[in-house]
C-alpha positions as CSV (number, residue, x, y, z in Angstrom):
1,M,-22.5,-3.7,-10.6
2,Q,-23.8,-6.8,-8.7
3,H,-22.0,-6.3,-5.4
4,G,-21.9,-2.5,-5.3
5,S,-18.8,-0.6,-4.3
6,L,-15.9,-1.5,-2.1
7,E,-16.9,1.4,0.2
8,N,-20.3,-0.2,0.9
9,H,-18.7,-3.5,2.0
10,L,-16.0,-1.9,4.2
11,F,-18.1,0.9,5.8
12,K,-21.8,0.5,5.2
13,Q,-22.7,-2.3,7.6
14,I,-23.3,-4.9,4.9
15,P,-23.8,-8.0,7.0
16,A,-21.3,-10.2,5.0
17,V,-17.8,-9.4,6.0
18,L,-15.3,-9.4,3.1
19,P,-12.8,-12.2,3.9
20,W,-9.1,-11.6,3.5
21,S,-8.7,-13.5,0.3
22,T,-11.4,-11.4,-1.4
23,R,-9.9,-8.2,-0.1
24,L,-6.5,-9.1,-1.5
25,N,-8.1,-10.0,-4.8
26,I,-9.9,-6.6,-4.9
27,A,-6.6,-4.8,-4.2
28,V,-4.8,-6.6,-7.0
29,G,-7.6,-6.0,-9.5
30,A,-7.7,-2.3,-8.7
31,A,-3.9,-2.1,-8.9
32,K,-4.0,-3.8,-12.3
33,G,-6.6,-1.2,-13.4
34,L,-4.5,1.7,-12.5
35,A,-1.3,0.1,-14.0
36,F,-3.3,-0.3,-17.3
37,L,-4.1,3.3,-17.3
38,H,-0.6,4.5,-16.4
39,D,1.2,2.2,-18.9
40,A,-1.1,2.9,-21.9
41,E,0.4,4.4,-25.0
42,K,-1.2,7.7,-23.9
43,P,-1.1,7.5,-20.1
44,V,-4.2,8.5,-18.1
45,I,-4.1,9.7,-14.5
46,Y,-7.2,8.6,-12.7
47,R,-7.1,11.4,-10.1
48,D,-10.0,10.3,-7.9
49,F,-9.1,6.8,-6.9
50,K,-11.2,5.8,-3.8
51,A,-13.1,3.0,-2.3
52,S,-16.5,4.3,-3.6
53,N,-15.1,4.2,-7.2
54,I,-14.1,0.5,-7.0
55,L,-17.1,-1.5,-8.1
56,L,-17.4,-5.3,-7.5
57,D,-18.9,-7.7,-10.1
58,S,-20.6,-11.0,-9.3
59,D,-17.3,-12.6,-8.5
60,Y,-16.1,-9.7,-6.5
61,K,-13.6,-8.7,-9.1
62,A,-12.7,-5.0,-9.0
63,K,-13.8,-2.6,-11.8
64,L,-12.8,1.1,-11.8
65,S,-15.7,3.5,-12.3
66,D,-16.3,7.3,-12.6
67,F,-13.6,8.6,-14.9
68,G,-15.0,12.2,-14.7
69,L,-11.8,13.6,-13.1
70,A,-9.4,11.5,-15.2
71,K,-6.6,13.5,-16.9
72,D,-4.2,12.7,-19.7
73,G,-0.7,12.2,-18.3
74,P,2.3,14.4,-19.1
75,E,3.8,14.1,-22.6
76,G,7.3,14.5,-24.0
77,D,9.7,16.0,-21.5
78,D,7.0,17.2,-19.0
79,T,7.1,15.6,-15.6
80,H,3.6,16.5,-14.4
81,V,0.3,18.0,-15.4
82,S,-0.6,21.3,-13.7
83,T,-4.3,21.4,-12.9
84,R,-6.8,22.8,-10.4
85,V,-6.8,20.5,-7.4
86,M,-9.6,18.1,-7.5
87,G,-10.5,14.7,-6.0
88,T,-11.6,13.6,-2.5
89,H,-10.2,14.7,0.8
90,G,-8.3,11.9,2.5
91,Y,-7.2,10.3,-0.7
92,A,-5.3,13.0,-2.7
93,A,-1.5,13.0,-2.6
94,P,-0.1,15.8,-0.4
95,E,2.2,17.2,-3.2
96,Y,-0.9,17.5,-5.5
97,I,-2.9,19.3,-2.8
98,M,0.0,21.8,-2.3
99,T,1.1,22.4,-5.8
100,G,-1.6,21.2,-8.3
101,H,1.1,19.1,-9.9
102,L,-0.5,15.8,-11.0
103,T,1.5,12.7,-11.9
104,A,0.9,8.9,-11.9
105,K,2.5,8.8,-8.5
106,S,-0.5,10.9,-7.2
107,D,-2.7,7.8,-8.1
108,V,-0.2,5.6,-6.3
109,Y,-0.7,7.5,-3.1
110,S,-4.4,7.2,-3.4
111,F,-4.1,3.5,-3.9
112,G,-2.0,3.3,-0.8
113,V,-4.9,5.0,1.1
114,V,-7.5,2.5,-0.2
115,L,-5.1,-0.4,0.6
116,L,-4.8,0.9,4.1
117,E,-8.7,1.0,4.4
118,I,-8.8,-2.6,3.2
119,L,-6.3,-3.6,5.9
120,T,-7.9,-1.7,8.7
121,G,-11.6,-1.4,7.9
122,R,-11.3,2.3,8.8
123,R,-12.2,5.3,6.6
124,S,-9.4,7.6,5.3
125,V,-10.9,10.4,7.3
126,D,-13.3,9.8,10.3
127,K,-14.3,12.7,12.5
128,A,-16.1,10.3,14.8
129,R,-12.8,8.9,16.1
130,P,-10.4,10.4,18.6
131,N,-8.4,13.3,17.3
132,R,-5.2,11.4,16.7
133,E,-7.1,8.7,14.8
134,Q,-9.2,10.8,12.5
135,N,-6.6,10.9,9.6
136,L,-6.0,7.3,8.8
137,V,-2.6,7.8,7.0
138,E,-1.2,9.9,9.8
139,Y,-2.4,7.4,12.4
140,A,-1.8,4.1,10.7
141,R,1.3,4.5,8.5
142,P,3.8,4.4,11.4
143,C,2.3,1.0,12.3
144,L,2.8,-0.7,8.9
145,K,6.4,-1.8,9.3
146,D,6.0,-3.2,12.8
147,P,4.2,-6.6,12.9
148,L,2.9,-6.2,16.4
149,R,1.5,-2.7,15.8
150,L,0.1,-3.8,12.5
151,A,-1.8,-6.6,14.2
152,R,-3.5,-4.0,16.5
153,I,-4.9,-2.0,13.6
154,M,-6.0,-4.7,11.3
155,D,-9.8,-4.8,10.8
156,P,-11.4,-6.5,13.8
157,A,-14.1,-7.8,11.5
158,L,-11.6,-10.2,10.0
159,E,-11.4,-11.9,13.5
160,G,-7.8,-12.8,12.9
161,Q,-8.6,-15.0,9.9
162,Y,-5.7,-13.9,7.6
163,P,-2.1,-15.0,7.2
164,A,0.0,-12.6,9.2
165,R,2.9,-12.8,6.7
166,T,0.7,-11.8,3.8
167,A,-0.9,-9.0,5.7
168,Q,2.6,-7.7,6.6
169,S,3.6,-7.8,3.0
170,A,0.5,-5.9,1.9
171,A,1.1,-3.4,4.7
172,L,4.6,-2.8,3.4
173,V,3.3,-2.1,-0.1
174,A,0.8,0.5,1.5
175,Y,3.7,2.0,3.4
176,R,5.7,2.6,0.3
177,C,2.8,3.9,-1.7
178,L,2.1,6.4,1.0
179,S,5.6,7.9,1.0
180,G,5.6,11.7,1.3
181,S,8.0,11.9,-1.6
182,P,6.5,10.9,-5.0
183,K,9.9,9.6,-6.3
184,N,10.0,7.1,-3.4
185,R,6.6,5.6,-4.4
186,P,6.6,2.5,-6.7
187,D,5.0,2.4,-10.1
188,M,1.6,0.6,-10.1
189,S,3.1,-2.1,-12.2
190,A,5.6,-2.8,-9.4
191,V,2.7,-2.8,-6.9
192,V,1.0,-5.5,-8.9
193,E,4.2,-7.5,-9.0
194,A,4.5,-7.2,-5.2
195,L,0.8,-8.0,-4.3
196,E,-0.1,-10.7,-6.9
197,P,2.1,-13.5,-5.5
198,L,0.3,-13.2,-2.1
199,L,-2.9,-14.3,-3.7
200,G,-2.0,-18.0,-3.6
201,L,-1.4,-17.7,0.2
202,A,-4.4,-15.6,1.1
203,D,-6.7,-18.5,2.2
204,D,-4.2,-20.3,4.4
205,V,-4.4,-18.6,7.9
206,N,-1.8,-21.0,9.2
207,V,0.9,-20.1,6.7
208,A,4.1,-19.5,8.5
209,A,6.3,-18.1,5.7
210,V,6.6,-17.5,2.0
211,G,10.4,-18.0,2.2
212,P,11.4,-14.5,3.0
213,V,8.5,-12.2,2.1
214,V,10.3,-9.8,-0.1
215,L,9.1,-6.3,-1.0
216,F,10.6,-4.0,-3.6
217,V,11.9,-0.6,-2.7
218,A,12.2,2.3,-5.1
219,A,15.6,2.8,-6.7
220,T,15.9,6.1,-5.0
221,D,15.5,4.3,-1.6
222,A,18.2,1.9,-2.5
223,A,20.6,4.7,-3.3
224,E,19.7,6.4,0.1
225,E,20.5,3.2,1.9
226,K,23.8,2.9,0.1
227,T,24.7,6.4,1.1
228,K,23.9,5.7,4.7
229,E,26.1,2.6,4.6
230,R,29.0,4.4,3.2
231,A,28.8,7.3,5.7
232,P,31.5,7.0,8.4
233,R,30.3,6.8,12.0
234,K,31.5,9.4,14.6
235,D,33.8,6.8,16.2
236,S,35.2,5.9,12.8
237,R,34.2,2.2,13.2
238,R,32.5,0.5,10.4
239,R,28.9,-0.2,11.3
240,R,28.2,-3.9,11.5
241,P,25.3,-4.9,9.1
242,M,22.2,-6.3,10.7
243,S,21.9,-10.0,10.6
244,P,19.6,-11.2,7.7
245,K,18.0,-13.7,10.1
246,V,16.9,-11.1,12.7
247,S,13.4,-11.6,14.2
248,P,11.0,-8.9,13.1
249,R,9.3,-9.2,16.6
250,K,12.5,-8.0,18.2
251,R,14.2,-5.6,15.8
252,G,11.8,-4.9,13.0
253,A,12.2,-5.6,9.3
254,A,15.8,-6.3,8.2
255,K,17.0,-4.3,5.3
256,N,19.6,-4.7,2.7
257,E,20.3,-2.2,-0.1
258,E,17.6,-3.3,-2.5
259,F,14.9,-5.1,-0.6
260,W,12.7,-5.0,2.5
261,V,12.8,-8.5,3.8
262,W,10.7,-10.1,6.6
263,H,12.3,-13.2,8.1
264,L,10.9,-15.7,10.5
265,P,12.5,-16.4,13.8
266,A,14.5,-19.6,13.6
267,E,12.1,-21.5,15.9
268,Q,9.1,-20.8,13.6
269,K,10.8,-22.1,10.4
270,A,9.4,-25.2,8.8
């Protein structure tokens, strides 16, 4: 493939830095590839999704390669495929490592790892870094919902040339894909639906807002939020809902029962 692998561009000191718009295009293309496999009449689980298996053509469009570990998905009433644990350390889903149970959500986790690498320019596992930073998911996932902390871990090679709002939205997609519970991860088709609208904004580093930047949450998460809202507080007073216009800089991302929503502070609105 003309431009080699995504891994080479992110980690192999290739002089040309991948700009934000190209990175986002690669992420969307790779997500579409996984969604195609998962949604086929006979679903296929890729099982070894990682940066080195994403090849880039002359237009930097992503192509999935190396299907040597791919596995047919579960059929009928089966919920998973039981198999000997394979794949690459740092990308494999935790439940797959522990149980050998393989599902499409295992690929979703691996996609989240790659998206995190695209955002940060860091490897999924890097023994050369300080101990607490060696495992990228453990180190970076807690930062993905906080705009200020996210800005600190974004790839310095980008030199700030990216729209903060689209980076925050992509980070929230990664956060959901990296959920420790497979049922709380989105399907890849939902990932595509969340990322693709960001492409039109990827080149404008001065973009202030997309309206509210809205990201899906899994239906199970929505149910959990409803349960929390219904639970009585110890002082028996009904909890006042967070204002939908809260500034993320001050109080984090506002939530309702179906969406994660990032709102601009009033003074920044156009």
